[in-house]
ZAMARGU-4260 file (C-alpha; in steps of 0.2 Angstrom, whole numbers, plus 5000, padded with zeros to 4 digits):
<rodrens>
0) 4940/4961/5097 | 4951/4952/5110 | 4967/4942/5106 | 4969/4924/5111 | 4986/4919/5115
5) 4994/4902/5112 | 5008/4894/5121 | 5025/4902/5115 | 5037/4893/5104 | 5049/4890/5119
10) 5036/4880/5129 | 5042/4863/5123 | 5057/4858/5135 | 5065/4842/5138 | 5075/4839/5154
15) 5093/4835/5151 | 5100/4821/5163 | 5113/4833/5169 | 5100/4842/5180 | 5106/4861/5178
20) 5104/4861/5160 | 5089/4857/5148 | 5087/4851/5130 | 5076/4863/5120 | 5074/4858/5102
25) 5078/4875/5096 | 5064/4884/5107 | 5053/4871/5098 | 5035/4874/5093 | 5022/4862/5097
30) 5020/4853/5080 | 5004/4844/5075 | 5003/4827/5067 | 5004/4833/5049 | 5019/4844/5052
35) 5028/4830/5062 | 5027/4819/5047 | 5038/4831/5037 | 5054/4822/5034 | 5065/4836/5041
40) 5069/4840/5059 | 5062/4857/5064 | 5077/4863/5073 | 5094/4855/5079 | 5094/4851/5097
45) 5103/4862/5108 | 5108/4860/5126 | 5104/4876/5136 | 5105/4881/5154 | 5088/4878/5163
50) 5076/4893/5162 | 5087/4902/5150 | 5078/4914/5139 | 5083/4926/5124 | 5090/4942/5130
55) 5081/4958/5126 | 5089/4972/5117 | 5086/4988/5126 | 5073/5000/5118 | 5085/5014/5117
60) 5097/5003/5107 | 5084/4996/5095 | 5066/5003/5091 | 5051/4993/5094 | 5032/4996/5093
65) 5021/4994/5108 | 5009/4980/5111 | 4995/4993/5110 | 5001/4996/5092 | 5001/4978/5089
70) 4984/4975/5096 | 4977/4990/5085 | 4984/4982/5069 | 4978/4964/5074 | 4961/4970/5078
75) 4959/4979/5062 | 4965/4965/5052 | 4954/4952/5060 | 4939/4963/5057 | 4943/4964/5039
80) 4945/4945/5038 | 4928/4942/5046 | 4920/4955/5034 | 4928/4946/5019 | 4924/4928/5026
85) 4943/4924/5027 | 4948/4911/5040 | 4967/4914/5040 | 4981/4922/5031 | 4997/4916/5023
90) 5009/4930/5021 | 5023/4927/5008 | 5038/4939/5011 | 5052/4942/5000 | 5067/4953/5000
95) 5062/4961/4983 | 5063/4980/4980 | 5075/4985/4994 | 5066/4973/5006 | 5049/4981/5003
100) 5043/4964/4999 | 5042/4961/5018 | 5032/4976/5022 | 5015/4967/5025 | 5023/4953/5035
105) 5032/4966/5046 | 5017/4976/5048 | 5007/4961/5055 | 5020/4952/5065 | 5034/4964/5069
110) 5047/4953/5062 | 5058/4960/5048 | 5070/4946/5045 | 5075/4945/5027 | 5079/4927/5024
115) 5064/4919/5016 | 5051/4925/5029 | 5033/4918/5029 | 5019/4919/5042 | 5002/4912/5046
120) 4989/4924/5054 | 4973/4918/5062 | 4957/4925/5068 | 4959/4918/5086 | 4977/4913/5089
125) 4994/4921/5088 | 5003/4921/5072 | 5017/4909/5067 | 5032/4916/5058 | 5044/4905/5047
130) 5061/4911/5044 | 5079/4907/5039 | 5089/4892/5040 | 5095/4882/5056 | 5112/4889/5058
135) 5105/4907/5059 | 5093/4902/5073 | 5105/4895/5086 | 5104/4896/5101 | 5088/4906/5097
140) 5081/4917/5083 | 5088/4934/5085 | 5071/4942/5081 | 5066/4936/5098 | 5078/4949/5106
145) 5071/4964/5096 | 5052/4962/5096 | 5039/4955/5107 | 5024/4954/5096 | 5027/4936/5089
150) 5035/4922/5100 | 5032/4907/5088 | 5046/4909/5076 | 5051/4893/5067 | 5064/4887/5054
155) 5056/4888/5037 | 5056/4870/5030 | 5046/4875/5015 | 5028/4878/5009 | 5024/4860/5014
160) 5025/4864/5033 | 5014/4879/5031 | 5001/4868/5023 | 5003/4855/5036 | 5001/4868/5050
165) 4984/4873/5042 | 4979/4855/5041 | 4983/4852/5059 | 4972/4868/5063 | 4958/4862/5053
170) 4960/4876/5040 | 4964/4866/5025 | 4946/4868/5018 | 4945/4886/5022 | 4945/4903/5013
175) 4964/4907/5015 | 4970/4925/5011 | 4986/4926/5002 | 4997/4942/5006 | 5011/4946/4995
180) 5019/4962/4990 | 5012/4977/4980 | 5015/4995/4978 | 5011/5009/4966 | 5025/5003/4955
185) 5020/4985/4957 | 5001/4987/4958 | 4997/4968/4956 | 5001/4957/4971 | 5018/4949/4968
190) 5022/4931/4974 | 5035/4918/4970 | 5025/4907/4958 | 5033/4891/4964 | 5027/4894/4981
195) 5009/4898/4975 | 5010/4882/4965 | 5016/4872/4980 | 5001/4880/4991 | 4988/4875/4978
200) 4995/4857/4977 | 4996/4855/4996 | 4979/4863/4999 | 4968/4857/4985 | 4952/4860/4995
205) 4956/4877/5001 | 4950/4893/4992 | 4966/4905/4990 | 4961/4923/4989 | 4972/4939/4986
210) 4971/4948/5002 | 4985/4961/5000 | 4973/4975/4997 | 4967/4975/5015 | 4985/4978/5021
215) 4988/4992/5009 | 4972/5000/5015 | 4977/4998/5033 | 4994/5006/5030 | 4986/5021/5022
220) 4984/5031/5038 | 4998/5030/5050 | 4996/5030/5069 | 5005/5043/5080 | 5017/5029/5085
225) 5021/5025/5067 | 5023/5044/5064 | 5035/5045/5078 | 5046/5032/5070 | 5045/5042/5054
230) 5049/5058/5063 | 5065/5050/5070 | 5069/5044/5052 | 5067/5062/5046 | 5079/5069/5059
235) 5092/5056/5053 | 5088/5061/5035 | 5093/5079/5039 | 5110/5073/5046 | 5112/5064/5029
240) 5109/5080/5020 | 5122/5090/5030 | 5135/5076/5027 | 5131/5077/5008 | 5134/5096/5008
245) 5150/5094/5019 | 5157/5080/5008 | 5154/5088/4991 | 5171/5096/4988 | 5183/5096/4973
250) 5193/5080/4972 | 5181/5070/4983 | 5174/5055/4974 | 5155/5052/4971 | 5158/5035/4980
255) 5165/5044/4996 | 5150/5056/4997 | 5139/5041/4994 | 5147/5031/5008 | 5147/5045/5020
260) 5128/5047/5017 | 5125/5029/5020 | 5136/5028/5035 | 5127/5043/5043 | 5111/5034/5042
265) 5117/5018/5050 | 5128/5027/5063 | 5112/5036/5069 | 5101/5021/5071 | 5093/5019/5054
270) 5093/5002/5046 | 5105/4997/5032 | 5095/5003/5017 | 5105/5007/5002 | 5092/5017/4993
275) 5102/5032/4987 | 5098/5038/4969 | 5113/5050/4967 | 5121/5058/4952 | 5134/5072/4949
280) 5142/5081/4935 | 5147/5098/4928 | 5133/5111/4925 | 5143/5118/4911 | 5148/5106/4897
285) 5148/5104/4878 | 5130/5106/4871 | 5132/5089/4861 | 5137/5080/4878 | 5122/5075/4889
290) 5124/5072/4907 | 5111/5064/4919 | 5108/5078/4930 | 5089/5079/4930 | 5087/5065/4943
295) 5098/5054/4952 | 5103/5036/4946 | 5101/5019/4952 | 5115/5006/4957 | 5127/5002/4949
300) 5127/5018/4939 | 5131/5026/4955 | 5142/5029/4965 | 5157/5030/4953 | 5175/5034/4957
305) 5173/5051/4948 | 5181/5065/4957 | 5169/5080/4960 | 5175/5096/4952 | 5172/5115/4954
310) 5155/5119/4945 | 5147/5102/4948 | 5130/5098/4954 | 5127/5084/4965 | 5109/5078/4966
315) 5101/5064/4976 | 5085/5056/4981 | 5087/5044/4996 | 5077/5036/5010 | 5081/5033/5028
320) 5074/5018/5036 | 5070/5018/5055 | 5061/5004/5063 | 5056/4998/5045 | 5048/5015/5041
325) 5055/5025/5026 | 5057/5043/5025 | 5060/5052/5009 | 5072/5067/5005 | 5079/5075/4989
330) 5092/5088/4988 | 5104/5098/4977 | 5122/5103/4981 | 5132/5114/4970 | 5151/5112/4971
335) 5158/5130/4971 | 5156/5147/4980 | 5142/5154/4969 | 5126/5145/4962 | 5123/5150/4944
340) 5109/5162/4942 | 5099/5150/4930 | 5101/5136/4942 | 5096/5147/4957 | 5080/5152/4947
345) 5075/5133/4945 | 5078/5130/4964 | 5068/5145/4969 | 5053/5139/4959 | 5056/5121/4967
350) 5054/5129/4984 | 5038/5138/4979 | 5032/5120/4974 | 5037/5113/4991 | 5029/5127/5001
355) 5013/5125/4991 | 5013/5106/4994 | 5015/5109/5013 | 5001/5122/5013 | 4989/5110/5004
360) 4992/5094/5013 | 4977/5096/5024 | 4963/5084/5028 | 4949/5086/5015 | 4960/5093/5001
365) 4958/5082/4985 | 4972/5075/4975 | 4968/5086/4961 | 4968/5102/4972 | 4985/5097/4979
370) 4992/5094/4962 | 4986/5110/4955 | 4993/5120/4969 | 5010/5111/4969 | 5012/5112/4950
375) 5006/5130/4947 | 5023/5138/4951 | 5032/5127/4939 | 5019/5131/4925 | 5020/5149/4928
380) 5039/5149/4927 | 5039/5139/4911 | 5049/5125/4919 | 5048/5107/4914 | 5050/5092/4926
385) 5054/5074/4927 | 5043/5071/4942 | 5032/5084/4950 | 5020/5077/4963 | 5020/5066/4979
390) 5021/5048/4984 | 5014/5040/5000 | 5028/5034/5012 | 5028/5021/5026 | 5034/5003/5026
395) 5034/5004/5007 | 5039/5018/4994 | 5028/5022/4985 | 5012/5018/4994 | 4995/5023/4989
400) 4991/5037/4984 | 5005/5042/4972 | 5005/5055/4958 | 5022/5060/4951 | 5018/5060/4932
405) 5007/5070/4920 | 4990/5061/4917 | 4992/5048/4903 | 5011/5047/4904 | 5023/5036/4914
410) 5016/5022/4925 | 4996/5022/4925 | 4995/5020/4944 | 5006/5035/4947 | 4998/5048/4935
415) 4983/5052/4945 | 4971/5043/4935 | 4954/5040/4943 | 4960/5046/4960 | 4958/5065/4958
420) 4943/5067/4969 | 4952/5057/4983 | 4952/5067/4999 | 4968/5068/5010 | 4966/5062/5028
425) 4975/5066/5044 | 4990/5054/5046 | 4994/5051/5028 | 5012/5053/5025 | 5020/5059/5009
430) 5037/5062/5001 | 5037/5076/4988 | 5045/5074/4971 | 5050/5091/4964 | 5063/5088/4950
435) 5063/5103/4939 | 5073/5110/4924 | 5072/5124/4912 | 5071/5118/4894 | 5076/5135/4888
440) 5092/5134/4897 | 5099/5116/4898 | 5089/5100/4894 | 5100/5089/4906 | 5103/5100/4921
445) 5090/5103/4935 | 5087/5103/4954 | 5079/5090/4965 | 5070/5095/4981 | 5059/5086/4993
450) 5054/5084/5011 | 5043/5071/5020 | 5026/5077/5026 | 5012/5072/5037 | 4994/5078/5033
455) 4989/5089/5047 | 4976/5102/5050 | 4983/5119/5045 | 4996/5111/5034 | 5008/5097/5033
460) 5021/5093/5047 | 5038/5092/5040 | 5048/5077/5045 | 5065/5082/5037 | 5067/5100/5037
465) 5076/5100/5020 | 5086/5117/5018 | 5077/5130/5008 | 5094/5135/4999 | 5105/5126/4987
470) 5119/5117/4996 | 5136/5124/4994 | 5148/5111/4993 | 5165/5121/4994 | 5165/5133/5008
475) 5184/5134/5009
</rodrens>
């Protein structure tokens, strides 16, 4: 399927009387008669030098996908639209759930801006992206410097303008696919209800259909270009682990360790993404005092200003985000010179689970076969777990398929129900969740361990290279 291009948004230019400058109405789009009638100017006029264009951030300074990758996605999406009888898509992005609400929109348009982003995608024309407020787009929209997939980026003036654009293109009586956000944790498509109500009111003759499932299915298998981004994210994740170990010393606060981990991500080219489920506390403590040391905790319970002390465990699950792609890691650090024997035993079993996971992540292996192999070492050792499984990774975490709970427990979409016979495919990407403890020792202290893996012939490719030994946080 070929891609038909339309005139870029910067094509409307008015000559300024001065001669060597020009008046561009904000790199203005061509607006149809319905859109023109909206009682709000699309962009504040801005006088710019004649022929001026947005600068381009060098690729070594900011990652960007190739046009070949764009064309692969657009072709696949348009085929799915044709098969479903859908004439156009309305993508409704939000910044919910660590910005994952933008995943489908970013996957299609290459634009990851957070402020109220929406988009229209067509069968035979380039997409239109709506984003932000005027003062964030002068003298041009910054996304035009860091991606070249989408040129028509407009100020978002509300759902009325989206509906007007569809009317101007003769699509107001069409089958319109609506793409919101969904994941394993949020299995139903999520939209802002007021936006959906506005669309229904403005397009009474259109048939609005949920089309998010098509994007989830497309994102199931990653291209080698996508995996390349995740591989770089894995390299950054390993640096974060090293910083976590180096910082976990007596007297250093949780907040300082946490901040160093986040700084390491950003300083090495990852996007600001404060997903770090961290916890710390003493392995030895009174039996009638429970600590949260089986799994990390969410903000604002972490980080605190609590100083670390000899004998503490520091555990964390975190994501690095490179070019929009999330890479998962989990790790355990013990503050002190010697890891307690019972803790080391838990860790050794966690490594067995990790190794089994890597060996079984091959094309053709079923979800049930992978689960059985991954969980066997823990069952044999008599250990219990908070999560023990895997969840798919990419622009969203968790993606499909995800199994981290025992069947019948936890969230029904993450317990393996009805997907046991699903076969893995080359290019699927998973983070492990290996969170073990020994109920015969301590009910509130355990180990966290994970890598991020790509399904490959002969066993998974490891993206992080998480250390196979417990981190020692005090080497003085």
